[in-house]
N, C-alpha and C positions, 0 to 999 in steps of 0.2 A: 355650760352657761347657767348663770343663776336665774331662778324662776322670776324674780322681779325684773331682771334685765330682759328676759324673754317677753314678758308682758308689755314692757315699755316699747320694745321693738315692734311687737304686733300692733300696738296702738299707733305708732308712727307710720308703719306700713299701711294700715287701714286708712289713716288720714290722707296719706299721699295717693293711694289708690282712689279714694273718694274724690279728692280734688282733681285728679286726672280725668276721671269719668265726668265730673261736672263741667270741666273746661271743654272736653270733647263734645258733650251734648250741646253746650252753648254755641260752639263753632258750627255744628251741623244745623242748629236752629236758625242761626243768623244767615247761613248760606241759603237755606230753603225759604226763609222769610224775606230775603232781600228783594225789594221791588224797585228796580231801576226804571228810569224813563227811557223809552225807545222812541225814536223818531219814525215817521212813516217810511223814510228811506231805509232805515235799519230793519224794519218789519218786512218791507218788500225784498230785502236781501236775505231773508230767511233766518234772522237772529232770534225769532220767537216761534215756538212750535204751536201747532193747533191745540186749542183747549188749555194752553199754559196761561196762568194768571200773570198778566203784565200791566204796565202802565204805558200809555202812549201820550206823548206830548207834542203839541203843535198849535196850529191856528184853525179856527172854524172858517172854512172857505166861504167867501162872500157868495151869496145866492144859493147856497147848498142846504140851508136849514129848511126841513119840511116837517110840519106837525101832522102826525097821523091821528087816527081815532084814539080816544082816551088820552093817556099821558105819554104815548110813544112819540119820540122825535128821532129823525134821521138827519145826518149831516155828514160833511166830509171833513176829516182832519187832514191838514196838509202842512208840509214844511216847505212849500213852494217848489218842490221838486217831484214828490210823489204824493198822491192822494189816496187816503184810506177811507172807504165808506164806514160810517159809524152809526150804531143804533143804540138808543137808550130808552128804557122804560122807567118813567118817574117824572118828578117835578125837577127841572134843572135849577141850578143856583140863580139868584137874581142877576148876577153879572154875566151870565152866559148869553152870548149873542154872536152873530156873524162878525168876522174880522177881529175877534178877540182870542187871546190865548186860552187853551184848555188842556187839562190833564185828565185823562179818563182811565179808570182801572177796570179791567175785564179780560176778555179773551177773544181770539179770532175764531170764528166758526168755520165750518167746512166750505162755505161760499166765499170766504175771504172778507167777510164783514166783521168789523170789530164790535162785539157785543159788550157795551159798557155797563158795568154794575154801579159805578160811582163816577160822577162828574165833578171836577173841581175847576172853578173859574178863577182867574187871577183876581187878586183883591184890589188892585188899582191899576191905572193905565201904564205904570212904569215897570211892573213886575213881570218877569218871565223866568221860568226855571233856566239855570245856566246851560244845561244840556240842550234844551230846545233852542235857546238863543244861538249857541255855537253852531248847531246843525243848520239853522235857518240862515245864518251868516255865510256858512260854507256853501249852501245851496244857491244863495244870491250871487256869490262870487263865481260859482260854476256857470250860472245862467249868464252873468255879465261876460264871461270868457267865451260864450258861444255854444256851450254844451246844451243839447236839447233836453228838456225835462222829461222824466219818465212818468208813465201813467200806471 
């Protein structure tokens, strides 16, 4: 094989190998960085591990919001089927209140309490993440059919 041809082949192989490595690393990064919404029902079913960074979506249960010393707040995130106790340290968004949708990012501690690092409140009265809306509609349908809600 001619030396110029060998050099061109080596360059093409290096480019292909580099491209494959880049695509592989991008796929791994997307898989690890993907943060999907889980409903309280999915969390209770064990779809999230302890200390795994997840997002929980649902509603702030009426009458559950408790303000503690400093900026700590505690509330219950619900999909009207399962309730997950949630704790947050910090100043909540202006639209955060009972009876409103919430998406919280954080982890479940050893006591089963969701420790939120970030709270996101819906930006208007009509918005709700599709995953949360679908889960809540399914929970309402099961409740109407006579299935007892889980705690």
